[in-house]
N, C-alpha and C positions, 0 to 999 in steps of 0.2 A: 377272323373274330375275335378266337380268343387272346389271340396276340392287344388288340386293343383294347378290350377290358381291362387285362394285367397293365398296359401303360395307364390307362384312366384311373386306376385303383394308387398304382404308384403314384401318379402325378399329383391323388385327392390328398395322399397322404403326406407327400412333400409341402404341399401347399399350407395342410394345418399343422404342421410339426412348426414352419416359418410364421407363421400366424401367431403361434403360442408362443412364440420365443423371443423374449429379450432383447431388446435393440442396445447394443453397445457400438458405442465409436471410437478408433483409435484419431486425436489430431494432434496438432502441435501448429510450435514457430519457431523463429530461428534468427535472432535479430543480431547483426554482428556491422559495426562502424571503425571508424578512426576516430578519436577524440584526443584534440591540442587543447594544451593546461597550462595555465602561467598561475603560479600562487606566490603570495606575497608576504610579507609581515612587517607591521610596523612597531616599532614598543618602543613609549618613553615611561619613563620613572626608574628604568635598570640598569645600571651600570653598564657600559659594553654591550650594548645590545640594542641597536636601532632599526636597524631593517635588513629583513634577506628573502631572496627568489628563487624560483626554483623555475623550470619549463621543462615538459613532457610531453613525447606524440605516443600514443598507444591504441592499441588494438582493446576495443570492449564486447560485451554481450552485452545483450538486454540492455541497451544506451536509455530506448526511444521504449521499451518491452520485453519482460522478462522472456528469455529465451526458456521454450520448457514442452514435453510432449503429456501425451495424460491418455487416461482413458475416460468414459463416462459411458453412462449407462440405462432405461428403466423398464421395470418391470410393471406392465397392466392388468390389476390385479381384481378392477372391477370397478369398486368405490373410491380405491387408490392408489396413485403408483410409487413404487418402492425406489430407487432412482440409486447410483453412487459416485463419485467423484474420483479418482485416482491421478494427480497433477506432480509428474517431476518438475524441478528447474535442473540447471546446465548450463554449463559457461560455453558458447560455441567457437569463443577465441584458442581456448586450453584444452575443452573436451572434459571439464572436472564437474562434481555433481557442486549444485547453488545448494543456500540455505544450510549450510553444515555439513554437507553431506549423504540428507537424509535421502533413503529409496524413492518418496512421494511428498516433499518437505513441500511447497507450494500450497496442496490441498488432500485430503484424505478422511471423502466422510459419505457416509450413508444418511439418505432422505425418504420422507415418506410425504405426501403428498396429496392433498383431498380438498374437496371443497371449502374447507374451514382454513386453510394453510398449508405452508410445509413448514414440516418439522425436520432439522438436520444435527449430526451427531458429528465428532471427529476434530480434525486438526482445517481450519480456515482462515482464512482473513477476517478480521475486524470489518464490524459494517460500518467502521469509523476508518474505512478506506476507500480506496477507488479499483478495488477490482475481487476475484474469485466471486465466489457464488452467492456472498449477499451483501459486497462494500457498494453503499451509498455517495463515496463520496465525487465519485465521477464527474457526478450534474454538476459542482461546485468551480472547477478547475480549467484553465484548455491543456495544460500541458500533465495534471495527474501529478501523481509521484513517478515522474520521469524527466529524461533531459540533463542529468547533474543536478546541478548546482542551482537547475532553474525548477528543481521537485515543490510539489505545491506545500510538502511536510513544512517544509524551511520557516511559513507561517504562521506557524499552530504550536502546540501543546502536546501533540499526540503522537505516537508512537504507527501508524502506520502497520502493526504489527500479526503475524501470524500468531493466532495459539491453540495448544494440543487442549483434550480434554475439555471438549470446550459441544454446549446442546443450545441450541439455536433455533430460533420462529420468525419466520415471514407472514404475516397477512395476507388477504385475498385483497383489493382493491374496491376500496368502497368512495364513492362519487370523488375519483380525482384521490382519496384519499389513501396511506399504505403502508405500513407499522413495519419493525422487524426488533427485535432482542437477543441477546446474547448472556453467556457466561463461563467462564471455562474454569474449571475446578481448580488447575493447575498450571497456569499458561506455558508454559516450557516445561515438558515434560524431564529432560536432561537436568533441568537447576538441583545442584548438590549444595552443601553446605560446607566451609570451610575446611573440615575435616576430610571432606569427599563422601558425605553418609547421602544416599538417595533423599529427596522430602518427599513427604506424606501428600496426596491429593486434601485438597479443601482444609487443609489445615493453613493456622495462622504463619505458619515456619514457610512456606509456599505465598508464590504471588500468585494472587488470583484475576481477574477479571469483570467487569460484567461493561454493557454496554448497553441503548437503545437509539432509533432511530424512526422519524418520522418523514416521511415523503406525498405531496404531492401537486398534482401535475394539472392541467389545465390549459390545454391547446398550446398554444407555443411556448407557454411556462410551468418552470421546473423550480419546486424549493424545498430545503431536505431542512435537518435539525436533527443532532445525534449528540449525544450526552454519554462520557465515558466514565467509569471509577474503577480506579485498578486498586488493589489492594496489596501493599509493597508488600512480601514475603521478609517476618523480621530476624530470617536464619541469615539474607544477604544482606537487607537494606536496612536494619538493627528498627529503629524506634521511628521510621520516618512517616508520617503523614500520609494517610489517603490519596491517592492524589483522582481528580476530576477534570476535565477536559469536554467542553460544550465547544460547536463548527454551526455555524448557518450559511448559510450561503442559497446557492440557486442559477438558474441560465433564464434566458429568455430567446430565443429564436425569431430574429427581427427576418428572417427570410436571403439577407446581404449578409447577414452577417450575426452572427452566438456571439454574445456577451456573457460573460460570467462574474463572480463575485461572492466571498467566502469573508467571515469576521471568526474571529476563536475568543473563547479565552481560556485560560488551562491557571493550575493552583496546583503546589507539591507531583508537577508533571517532573518524570526522572527520565524518561527515557523519549527523549525531543531526538528531534533535529541536529546531529553537531561534527557539522562538514569539516570543521577545523581542528575538531576534538581538543577545544580547548579547556571543557565540562570535563571532559575525560582526563587531559592532563594533569586539570587541580585537582579531580579527584583521586590521583594516583599521587601525586606530591605531598597531599595533607593524611590522605588515608584515610578517608571517609567520601562517603554517597553525598550526594546536593542534590536538592532540586529546584527546580524554577516555579515561578508566575507571573502570570501576566497576560497579553494580550497579542490579536495579530491579523491582519486582513489583506486580502492581494483581487484585486480586479484582472480582468483577461475575454479576449478574443478568440473567436475562430473564425478566419474569409475565405469563403470560399474565390480560387483566384486561377484563372492557367490551365482550369482539370483538376487544380490541388485543393491545399488546403495552409493558410495562411496564421501562426499561431504570435498572441502576444500575453505575455503576463507581466505585473509587478506586485511585488509582498514585500512585506511588511511586520518584523515582531519586535515587543518591547519586552523587554521578562528583568529578572531580577533574580536572585539567590533568595530563596527562601531562610534561610537563617542570617542571610548575609544583608540585610536589605543594600549595603551601601556600594554591595558590588552589581554591576547594571550590564546590561548586552540587551545592544539593539542590533538589530538583523536586520539587513532588506537585498529583494534579489530579482533580478530585471530578465527577460527571456525571450526572443524572435525566434522562431521556426518555420522551417514550412512541408510539407508532406505529398508526396505527387502516387500516385497508385496506378500502376501498368495492369493492372486486373482486380482481380478480387482477394486472392492469395500474395500481389505480390507489389511492395511500393518503396520509392526510396525516403530518408530524410534528410534533411541539415538544419542546427539551431546553433544558436550562440547562446550564452548565460555567464553573465556577473553573480555574485555573491558577497557582500563583506558585512563583517563582525564587529564591532569595537566593545570590547568589553573593559570596564574603568572601575576602578575600587582599592580605595587605600593609595590612593598618589599614584596605581600603577596603569597604562592605560592600552591596552592589545589593537590592535585592528589591522584583520588576516581578509584577505583577498581571494578571491578567482578568477578566471575568465575561462570559460571553457566555451572547444566550438569543432563541433561533430560535426559527422557524414557517417550513412549508414543504409544499410539493406536490410527487411524484414522481408522472411517468405513464407507463408502459412502451409500446414498441410490438415 
């Protein structure tokens, strides 16, 4: 009898402690693939230069989805829940760290959620992105920010970046509508000036960032609108005007296929997709920063087929340099792909993409192009 009572008491104590304990989950994924790339550059108006090309075959990590591991958990305090996410990015092909080697470079945040929504604080992807805890733009593209040159950010003026020192809010859903907003006191904690001095948070010398988004979902339709405002820090960007970017898009699920579309407008966008490093090379050559203004659009589809999903997308961006409107940059990209899941945890993929950018100005024309073909395996845990 005594042993029975003792066992019952111990069991009750153990059960109570488990009930009271917070929930913590270890999770992750690894994506490793092989990618063939063919790069070429055609030049007009520069003496001695006409055409260059290069081929390569590389093992790549995170070509379709970033390799990562993380910890996340929540504790129920009655009227609210307190949660956290600590997510590390790494390169599965060589074991090195991603996000400049940060321990938790993908996300590091704490959250408080309740009946009135969720409040976040820490490092996170922008809501004008397709990932992380608050990203909204995954609803607007079949490929998302993945598959190399097929990336959806090639047709926008958005950075799809992670920001430090950020506070964000996500509302509950009312009649199909939900909203999000965020503000970063200093987008990159490691940002320094030319003399290697650390810059202060929430000051004009540092780059600050704000964004807001609205989503509407009804039946098979999902629509998203995001707006970004970037206050470029004068320590590194000089007198560059504040940047703005607006993206409107969504998807409709027809059952036999899901269709995606988005359109973007941007002005004073200094952190844009620069696959061919044309902007970066010009900034280095002329020792000054540039920003772009223009518009872009993308359409795509996801079609269930043969037990997997067929993907396709076409994107276009038309831009010009803000300070030199005679310099035009037109970019377009197209891609097809296929993914097949062996289980909820393991899938394979194959994709082919093409991107071209034509930059013209002052009698010079540059046309860099890249073709990529890749296959890979993703395992989640």
